[in-house]
Residue frames relative to the residue before (quaternion, step in Angstrom):
aa qw qx qy qz dx dy dz
M 1.0000 0.0000 0.0000 0.0000 0.00 0.00 0.00
N 0.3666 -0.7513 0.5090 0.2053 3.49 -0.79 1.01
N 0.6828 -0.4986 0.3398 0.4119 3.65 -1.22 0.31
K 0.6027 0.5964 -0.3436 0.4037 3.51 1.11 -0.72
N 0.7077 0.4190 -0.2507 0.5106 3.54 0.82 -1.15
F 0.6226 0.5327 -0.3872 0.4227 3.61 0.85 -0.59
L 0.6427 0.5214 -0.2962 0.4767 3.57 1.04 -0.78
K 0.6257 0.5107 -0.3380 0.4832 3.64 1.02 -0.69
I 0.6918 0.4836 -0.2995 0.4448 3.55 0.86 -0.93
T 0.6310 0.5647 -0.2907 0.4454 3.48 1.15 -0.81
L 0.6219 0.5229 -0.2924 0.5044 3.59 1.13 -0.93
F 0.6550 0.5365 -0.2924 0.4446 3.51 0.93 -1.10
V 0.6811 0.4983 -0.2696 0.4637 3.63 0.85 -0.92
V 0.6638 0.5096 -0.2685 0.4770 3.57 1.01 -0.94
F 0.6722 0.4909 -0.2777 0.4796 3.53 1.06 -0.94
S 0.6468 0.4892 -0.3271 0.4850 3.67 1.07 -0.75
C 0.6635 0.4720 -0.3495 0.4635 3.64 0.97 -0.70
V 0.6499 0.4563 -0.3634 0.4873 3.66 0.84 -0.62
S 0.6184 0.5150 -0.3809 0.4553 3.69 0.87 -0.60
L 0.6446 0.5350 -0.3088 0.4504 3.54 0.87 -0.96
I 0.6560 0.5139 -0.2788 0.4773 3.59 0.96 -1.08
W 0.6521 0.5185 -0.3143 0.4552 3.54 0.95 -0.92
V 0.6773 0.4937 -0.2979 0.4568 3.60 0.87 -1.01
F 0.6632 0.5232 -0.3050 0.4399 3.52 0.90 -0.96
D 0.6611 0.5209 -0.3012 0.4482 3.56 0.98 -0.94
N 0.6075 0.5510 -0.3153 0.4775 3.58 1.20 -0.93
Y 0.6666 0.5476 -0.2847 0.4181 3.46 1.05 -0.99
L 0.6853 0.4868 -0.2529 0.4790 3.50 1.07 -0.81
T 0.6100 0.5533 -0.3146 0.4720 3.36 1.19 -0.70
N 0.6533 0.4932 -0.2752 0.5043 3.59 0.96 -1.05
Q 0.6682 0.4999 -0.3223 0.4470 3.59 0.84 -0.81
K 0.6265 0.5127 -0.3240 0.4896 3.60 1.08 -0.73
Q 0.6417 0.5191 -0.2951 0.4813 3.58 0.90 -1.01
E 0.6683 0.4869 -0.3262 0.4581 3.59 0.77 -0.86
K 0.6443 0.5054 -0.3283 0.4708 3.64 0.95 -0.76
I 0.6658 0.4791 -0.3419 0.4585 3.64 0.87 -0.79
E 0.6379 0.5172 -0.3364 0.4609 3.62 0.95 -0.80
I 0.6144 0.5536 -0.3301 0.4551 3.64 1.01 -0.72
R 0.6761 0.4935 -0.2738 0.4736 3.50 1.01 -0.97
I 0.6665 0.5041 -0.3022 0.4586 3.54 0.99 -0.85
D 0.6313 0.5318 -0.3148 0.4686 3.55 1.07 -0.82
S 0.6290 0.5538 -0.2934 0.4600 3.58 1.17 -0.76
Y 0.6648 0.4722 -0.2857 0.5035 3.57 1.08 -0.81
L 0.6464 0.5028 -0.3550 0.4511 3.61 1.00 -0.66
K 0.6233 0.5300 -0.3453 0.4597 3.60 1.10 -0.80
E 0.6290 0.5497 -0.3174 0.4488 3.55 0.92 -0.92
L 0.6738 0.4894 -0.3121 0.4574 3.54 0.90 -1.03
T 0.6109 0.5300 -0.3425 0.4781 3.73 0.99 -0.88
D 0.6945 0.4797 -0.2938 0.4485 3.63 0.73 -1.04
L 0.6390 0.5143 -0.3288 0.4681 3.71 0.91 -0.67
V 0.6534 0.4800 -0.3201 0.4902 3.58 0.90 -0.99
E 0.6506 0.4945 -0.3416 0.4642 3.69 0.84 -0.78
K 0.6535 0.5081 -0.3411 0.4455 3.61 0.84 -0.81
N 0.6919 0.4673 -0.3181 0.4492 3.58 0.88 -0.79
K 0.5850 0.5895 -0.3267 0.4511 3.57 1.29 -0.66
N 0.6909 0.4747 -0.2722 0.4724 3.49 1.05 -1.02
L 0.6213 0.6057 -0.3037 0.3935 3.56 1.10 -0.70
V 0.6954 0.4546 -0.2011 0.5190 3.40 1.17 -1.16
M 0.6149 0.5138 -0.3635 0.4752 3.64 1.08 -0.59
T 0.6227 0.5493 -0.3263 0.4518 3.56 1.02 -0.81
A 0.6356 0.5356 -0.2937 0.4721 3.46 0.98 -0.98
S 0.6992 0.4726 -0.2879 0.4526 3.59 0.76 -0.91
V 0.5932 0.5426 -0.3691 0.4663 3.63 1.07 -0.68
L 0.7131 0.4676 -0.2767 0.4430 3.56 0.81 -0.98
L 0.6306 0.5446 -0.3136 0.4555 3.59 1.17 -0.68
A 0.6341 0.5567 -0.2898 0.4517 3.49 1.15 -0.99
K 0.6623 0.5087 -0.2894 0.4679 3.68 1.14 -0.43
D 0.5040 0.6624 -0.4058 0.3776 3.60 1.39 -0.43
E 0.3830 -0.7464 0.4864 0.2443 3.61 -0.63 1.18
S 0.5759 0.6005 -0.3620 0.4202 3.56 1.14 -0.59
I 0.6531 0.4783 -0.2894 0.5108 3.62 1.03 -0.84
K 0.5977 0.5531 -0.3556 0.4587 3.53 0.90 -0.73
K 0.6558 0.5056 -0.3055 0.4700 3.64 0.96 -1.03
C 0.6268 0.5512 -0.3707 0.4072 3.59 0.91 -0.77
L 0.7007 0.4371 -0.2641 0.4982 3.62 0.94 -1.00
R 0.6618 0.5480 -0.3409 0.3814 3.54 0.89 -0.76
T 0.7239 0.3963 -0.1741 0.5372 3.52 0.99 -1.06
N 0.3653 -0.7461 0.4924 0.2597 3.67 1.15 -0.26
E 0.5390 0.6413 -0.4016 0.3700 3.50 1.18 0.45
R 0.2663 -0.8001 0.5239 0.1204 3.63 -0.46 1.33
C 0.5328 0.6995 -0.4154 0.2331 3.60 0.98 -0.50
N 0.7254 0.4350 -0.1933 0.4973 3.57 1.24 -0.69
C 0.4891 0.7295 -0.3951 0.2694 3.38 1.37 -0.33
L 0.6057 0.5605 -0.3488 0.4441 3.64 1.07 -0.72
K 0.6529 0.5053 -0.3046 0.4750 3.61 0.98 -0.90
Y 0.6942 0.4951 -0.2769 0.4431 3.63 0.84 -1.05
L 0.7233 0.4426 -0.2687 0.4569 3.55 0.81 -1.05
S 0.6190 0.5565 -0.3428 0.4355 3.58 0.98 -0.77
K 0.6540 0.5179 -0.2927 0.4674 3.56 1.06 -1.03
S 0.7018 0.4720 -0.2817 0.4532 3.64 0.95 -1.00
K 0.6255 0.5193 -0.3542 0.4621 3.56 1.10 -0.59
E 0.6264 0.5557 -0.3335 0.4331 3.56 0.99 -0.88
S 0.6251 0.5497 -0.3165 0.4549 3.58 1.09 -0.95
L 0.6858 0.4812 -0.2978 0.4577 3.55 0.83 -0.85
L 0.6241 0.5359 -0.3188 0.4708 3.62 1.03 -0.92
N 0.6528 0.5633 -0.2819 0.4208 3.60 0.97 -0.75
T 0.5755 0.5929 -0.3520 0.4399 3.44 1.34 -0.44
Y 0.2967 -0.7846 0.4613 0.2893 3.60 1.33 -0.68
L 0.4437 0.6609 -0.4493 0.4055 3.42 1.32 0.44
F 0.7777 0.3120 -0.1267 0.5309 3.55 1.11 -0.67
D 0.3128 -0.6490 0.6348 0.2793 3.52 -1.22 0.58
D 0.7415 -0.3871 0.2603 0.4823 3.62 -1.25 -0.14
F 0.0069 0.7845 -0.6189 0.0382 3.52 -1.12 0.75
K 0.3683 -0.7217 0.5223 0.2661 3.58 -1.21 0.26
I 0.2861 -0.7664 0.5585 0.1373 3.49 -1.20 0.52
H 0.0334 -0.7816 0.6218 -0.0353 3.60 -0.91 1.03
V 0.1543 -0.7911 0.5869 0.0768 3.55 -0.91 0.95
H 0.1549 -0.7968 0.5788 0.0788 3.64 -0.84 0.86
D 0.4224 -0.6851 0.5255 0.2757 3.64 -1.04 0.55
K 0.7158 -0.4764 0.3034 0.4106 3.59 -1.24 0.16
D 0.6991 0.4846 -0.2434 0.4660 3.54 1.36 -0.39
L 0.4810 -0.7127 0.3470 0.3746 3.37 1.54 0.36
N 0.4144 0.6298 -0.5204 0.4009 3.43 0.94 1.01
S 0.5763 -0.5583 0.4794 0.3554 3.58 -1.33 0.49
F 0.1521 -0.7930 0.5800 0.1076 3.64 -0.53 1.04
Y 0.7985 -0.1574 0.1270 0.5670 3.66 0.85 -0.84
R 0.1350 -0.7332 0.6613 0.0827 3.52 -0.98 1.10
L 0.4264 -0.7340 0.4634 0.2543 3.60 -0.62 0.98
W 0.7274 0.4170 -0.2312 0.4935 3.50 1.19 -0.62
D 0.7574 0.2427 -0.1475 0.5880 3.46 1.36 -0.07
P 0.0093 -0.9021 0.4310 0.0171 3.60 0.75 0.99
N 0.6399 0.5568 -0.3138 0.4267 3.46 1.15 -0.24
R 0.6208 0.4960 -0.3203 0.5158 3.55 1.22 -0.27
E 0.0776 0.8068 -0.5767 0.1028 3.69 -0.79 0.88
N 0.8709 0.2415 -0.1160 0.4119 3.48 -1.50 0.30
D 0.3940 0.6526 -0.5582 0.3276 3.61 0.95 0.52
S 0.4692 -0.6730 0.5019 0.2737 3.59 -1.06 0.74
L 0.1660 -0.7878 0.5884 0.0744 3.52 -1.03 0.94
D 0.4037 0.7992 -0.3949 0.2060 3.45 1.44 -0.16
S 0.7067 0.4813 -0.2918 0.4287 3.65 1.06 -0.78
F 0.8313 0.2597 -0.1519 0.4674 3.63 1.00 -0.34
R 0.6378 0.5015 -0.3054 0.4984 3.55 1.35 -0.33
H 0.1128 -0.8462 0.5202 0.0239 3.70 0.43 1.24
S 0.5894 0.5942 -0.3430 0.4264 3.58 1.13 -0.54
L 0.6085 0.5667 -0.3289 0.4476 3.52 1.16 -0.70
K 0.6463 0.5232 -0.2998 0.4676 3.54 1.06 -0.90
I 0.6655 0.4624 -0.3530 0.4676 3.64 0.88 -0.78
V 0.6351 0.5207 -0.3677 0.4362 3.70 0.92 -0.67
K 0.6734 0.4922 -0.3110 0.4556 3.53 0.94 -0.75
K 0.6248 0.5751 -0.2971 0.4366 3.54 1.01 -1.06
Y 0.8256 0.2248 -0.0946 0.5088 3.58 0.71 -1.22
E 0.3017 -0.7694 0.5073 0.2440 3.58 1.28 -0.11
T 0.5223 0.6066 -0.4157 0.4318 3.56 0.82 1.06
S 0.5309 -0.6515 0.4552 0.2939 3.56 -1.16 0.69
I 0.0197 0.8140 -0.5806 0.0019 3.62 -0.95 0.77
S 0.1634 -0.7554 0.6062 0.1875 3.68 -1.23 0.14
C 0.0680 0.7999 -0.5884 0.0964 3.52 -1.00 0.78
I 0.3580 -0.6330 0.5961 0.3403 3.47 -1.44 -0.28
E 0.0832 0.8042 -0.5791 0.1046 3.49 -0.69 0.95
I 0.3901 -0.6684 0.5762 0.2630 3.55 -1.35 0.49
G 0.0034 0.7617 -0.6474 0.0265 3.49 -1.06 0.88
R 0.8019 -0.3049 0.2061 0.4706 3.54 -1.36 -0.20
F 0.7957 0.3212 -0.1398 0.4942 3.53 1.18 -0.73
S 0.7561 -0.4090 0.1294 0.4942 3.50 1.14 1.04
M 0.6337 -0.5060 0.4346 0.3917 3.43 -1.39 -0.08
L 0.0125 -0.8406 0.5261 -0.1278 3.55 -0.35 1.28
I 0.4144 -0.6533 0.5548 0.3061 3.57 -1.36 0.26
R 0.0669 -0.8680 0.4906 -0.0369 3.64 -0.45 1.20
G 0.1143 -0.7386 0.6582 0.0907 3.56 -1.11 0.66
I 0.0806 -0.8167 0.5671 -0.0709 3.59 -0.58 1.25
S 0.0244 0.8084 -0.5878 0.0201 3.46 -0.95 1.04
P 0.4740 -0.6456 0.4763 0.3628 3.78 -0.97 0.55
V 0.3150 -0.6654 0.6489 0.1922 3.51 -1.30 0.63
I 0.0567 0.8167 -0.5665 0.0938 3.51 -0.49 1.18
D 0.0394 -0.8172 0.5737 -0.0376 3.62 -0.74 0.97
D 0.8077 -0.1162 0.0194 0.5777 3.69 -0.43 1.21
G 0.7412 -0.4640 0.2133 0.4357 3.50 0.90 1.06
K 0.6163 0.5511 -0.3378 0.4497 3.57 1.34 0.04
Y 0.3803 -0.7159 0.5343 0.2395 3.60 -0.79 1.00
L 0.1890 -0.7980 0.5660 0.0846 3.60 -0.67 1.26
G 0.7338 -0.2777 0.2941 0.5459 3.57 1.11 -0.68
S 0.3798 -0.7133 0.5127 0.2900 3.58 -1.06 -0.57
I 0.2104 -0.7657 0.5937 0.1301 3.50 -1.26 0.30
E 0.0668 -0.8344 0.5460 0.0339 3.45 -0.93 0.80
A 0.2885 -0.7004 0.6328 0.1606 3.63 -1.22 0.71
I 0.1049 -0.8300 0.5462 -0.0410 3.53 -0.76 1.14
T 0.0300 0.7918 -0.6100 0.0042 3.54 -1.04 0.86
N 0.4433 -0.6869 0.5039 0.2787 3.52 -1.14 0.42
F 0.6190 -0.5710 0.3779 0.3847 3.63 -1.19 -0.27
N 0.3078 0.7955 -0.4831 0.1977 3.58 1.26 0.23
S 0.6567 0.5142 -0.3355 0.4379 3.65 0.86 -0.83
L 0.6279 0.5076 -0.3510 0.4741 3.63 1.09 -0.71
I 0.6302 0.5570 -0.2996 0.4503 3.58 0.92 -0.94
E 0.6839 0.4636 -0.2698 0.4945 3.55 0.95 -0.98
E 0.6413 0.5749 -0.3024 0.4084 3.58 0.94 -0.71
F 0.7054 0.4112 -0.2380 0.5261 3.43 1.13 -0.82
E 0.5711 0.5818 -0.4132 0.4058 3.60 1.13 -0.44
K 0.6107 0.5705 -0.3537 0.4201 3.62 1.22 -0.71
K 0.7077 0.4121 -0.2630 0.5100 3.61 1.21 -0.49
G 0.5609 -0.6327 0.3901 0.3645 3.61 1.20 0.19
V 0.5427 0.5631 -0.4039 0.4746 3.55 1.26 0.62
K 0.2896 -0.7413 0.5829 0.1636 3.48 -0.99 0.86
L 0.0741 -0.7911 0.6054 0.0461 3.51 -0.84 0.94
Y 0.1552 -0.7667 0.6214 0.0450 3.55 -0.79 1.20
I 0.2359 -0.7449 0.6154 0.1037 3.53 -1.26 0.77
L 0.0093 0.8352 -0.5499 0.0034 3.62 -0.42 1.15
M 0.2396 -0.7806 0.5688 0.0986 3.43 -1.06 0.90
N 0.5210 -0.6334 0.4449 0.3598 3.62 -0.67 0.88
K 0.4517 -0.7249 0.4396 0.2780 3.70 -0.67 1.01
E 0.5760 0.5657 -0.4280 0.4062 3.67 1.02 -0.33
Y 0.7021 0.4347 -0.3416 0.4487 3.69 1.00 -0.13
Q 0.3576 0.7519 -0.4916 0.2552 3.59 1.28 0.20
T 0.6075 0.5622 -0.3686 0.4231 3.59 1.11 -0.53
V 0.6184 0.5306 -0.3496 0.4624 3.54 1.16 -0.68
A 0.6810 0.4451 -0.2369 0.5311 3.59 0.96 -0.97
S 0.0919 0.8691 -0.4811 0.0688 3.68 0.86 0.90
K 0.7217 0.4619 -0.2898 0.4264 3.55 1.06 -0.41
V 0.5508 0.5600 -0.3793 0.4891 3.55 1.48 0.32
E 0.1686 -0.7502 0.6275 0.1225 3.54 -0.95 0.81
F 0.1628 -0.8156 0.5531 0.0476 3.55 -0.45 1.23
S 0.4126 -0.7171 0.5032 0.2496 3.56 -0.81 0.87
K 0.6393 -0.5237 0.3732 0.4216 3.62 -1.14 0.35
E 0.6197 0.5658 -0.3531 0.4137 3.52 1.08 -0.61
Q 0.6927 0.4659 -0.2819 0.4728 3.55 1.20 -0.52
E 0.6142 0.5753 -0.3444 0.4161 3.59 1.21 -0.09
L 0.0925 -0.7817 0.6155 0.0381 3.52 -0.84 1.08
R 0.7182 -0.4009 0.2726 0.4992 3.67 -1.16 -0.04
N 0.8568 0.1452 -0.0674 0.4902 3.66 0.62 -0.95
F 0.7439 0.3011 -0.1864 0.5667 3.59 1.41 -0.23
V 0.3454 -0.6507 0.6325 0.2392 3.35 -1.57 0.09
L 0.2906 -0.7594 0.5382 0.2217 3.68 -0.82 0.77
L 0.3247 -0.7687 0.5114 0.2054 3.51 -0.74 0.97
N 0.5307 0.6115 -0.4147 0.4153 3.55 1.09 -0.28
K 0.3747 -0.6595 0.5891 0.2785 3.59 -1.12 0.59
T 0.1946 0.8221 -0.5154 0.1435 3.63 -0.55 0.94
N 0.3146 -0.7327 0.5744 0.1852 3.54 -1.21 0.43
E 0.5742 0.6338 -0.3709 0.3620 3.52 1.33 -0.40
D 0.5720 -0.5796 0.4481 0.3689 3.57 -1.39 0.38
I 0.0787 -0.8263 0.5572 0.0221 3.63 -0.57 1.08
S 0.3062 0.7972 -0.4665 0.2303 3.51 1.33 0.21
F 0.5506 0.6062 -0.4026 0.4091 3.66 1.15 -0.40
L 0.5589 0.6193 -0.3690 0.4098 3.61 1.22 -0.48
N 0.6446 0.5621 -0.3357 0.3948 3.48 1.14 -0.64
S 0.6281 0.5527 -0.3306 0.4367 3.57 1.32 -0.31
I 0.5423 0.6488 -0.3608 0.3935 3.48 1.29 -0.17
D 0.2537 -0.7092 0.6343 0.1742 3.68 -0.93 0.93
F 0.1526 -0.8012 0.5703 0.0977 3.57 -0.24 1.27
N 0.2638 0.7585 -0.5604 0.2026 3.50 -0.69 1.16
G 0.7931 -0.1477 0.0196 0.5906 3.51 0.26 1.38
T 0.7155 -0.3947 0.3503 0.4579 3.56 -1.23 -0.71
Q 0.1745 0.8004 -0.5474 0.1714 3.52 -0.61 1.07
Y 0.1448 -0.7745 0.5980 0.1473 3.53 -1.21 0.22
H 0.1718 -0.8022 0.5716 0.0153 3.62 -1.04 0.85
K 0.2445 -0.6975 0.6331 0.2298 3.69 -0.96 0.68
M 0.0091 0.7412 -0.6663 0.0811 3.29 -1.10 1.24
D 0.8378 -0.1103 -0.0195 0.5343 3.51 -0.54 1.30
Y 0.7937 -0.2416 0.2107 0.5170 3.56 -0.59 -1.17
F 0.6925 0.4064 -0.2476 0.5422 3.69 1.19 0.29
Y 0.3203 -0.6942 0.6003 0.2348 3.48 -1.41 0.23
I 0.2619 -0.7104 0.6339 0.1577 3.47 -1.31 0.79
V 0.0616 -0.7790 0.6240 0.0055 3.51 -0.95 0.94
N 0.0460 0.8256 -0.5608 0.0426 3.56 -0.65 1.05
T 0.0073 0.7750 -0.6305 0.0423 3.53 -1.13 0.87
P 0.5918 -0.6792 0.3385 0.2717 3.43 -1.10 1.07
I 0.2393 -0.7170 0.6130 0.2300 3.70 -1.18 0.40
Y 0.1752 -0.8146 0.5493 0.0634 3.51 -0.74 1.15
D 0.3508 -0.6853 0.5719 0.2832 3.53 -1.07 0.50
I 0.7841 -0.3597 0.2605 0.4335 3.58 -1.38 -0.14
S 0.6978 0.4581 -0.2412 0.4950 3.52 1.23 -0.67
R 0.4277 -0.7278 0.3786 0.3796 3.54 1.50 0.08
N 0.3058 0.6784 -0.5640 0.3579 3.53 1.03 0.94
V 0.4308 -0.6650 0.5534 0.2567 3.50 -1.18 0.73
I 0.0354 -0.8627 0.5041 -0.0207 3.60 -0.28 1.15
G 0.7941 -0.0609 -0.0017 0.6048 3.42 1.42 0.10
Y 0.3568 -0.7333 0.5305 0.2315 3.56 -1.27 -0.33
Y 0.3044 -0.6295 0.6697 0.2500 3.61 -1.18 0.60
V 0.0396 -0.7609 0.6476 -0.0117 3.61 -1.17 0.92
L 0.1763 -0.7937 0.5815 0.0281 3.41 -0.79 1.20
K 0.1608 -0.7665 0.6147 0.0934 3.59 -0.81 0.90
V 0.0165 -0.8522 0.5154 -0.0885 3.60 -0.11 1.44
Y 0.1961 -0.7535 0.6146 0.1269 3.59 -0.93 0.85
L 0.0108 -0.8125 0.5779 -0.0761 3.52 -0.53 1.30
């Protein structure tokens, strides 16, 4: 075999080996990326399922509360004095079923004013008309709904039902929960869930005092935390995305209100 043929064979073998290594490396990279995307999709589905579960629970609670004759009497007679007793008793009955974790109750009159907040009984009659669009829908269609919406006391998961007596619309009642159960569920899996509310709605949530640690450039963090969250400022929030950051992944997906406005983001910090 002359030197020329030997060189050709050598080059061919080297080229083949390099090509095989390149193909195999790409295969491993794609396999790893596919596994990462499957895990991320799994976490997003779990998040969606947990949100829907909480929406269904608070809506169920509101439907049951709306049928309570004592609560109807409160609205019918416009007497707030017995509301604390009636609402506390109704809430306790629901909690005793073990179907519900703790939740808040808010009653609204037919004119979309706050009638009674069980957790804040001294405040009354503030108008909700300008920012609680869900209440307008419940009044217009006299139907129960669940949604995520921003009110005086933050962005919360709400189930709202009309209170109707002898065909007459008296107002509505809502059962409310926060995102703590979702955060705790992901913590069990070693995943951090951050709940971000668009900063432009901070004036609506006027009864919440946010610490400096909770304030980002364009969002307010609803989680209570002492950790450094400044890395969240580097994320370009635009729909559902994931980003590799150092040794973890950040997954973000929008939070929509009942009008399909983006009012915040869920952010998952995932170690893969």
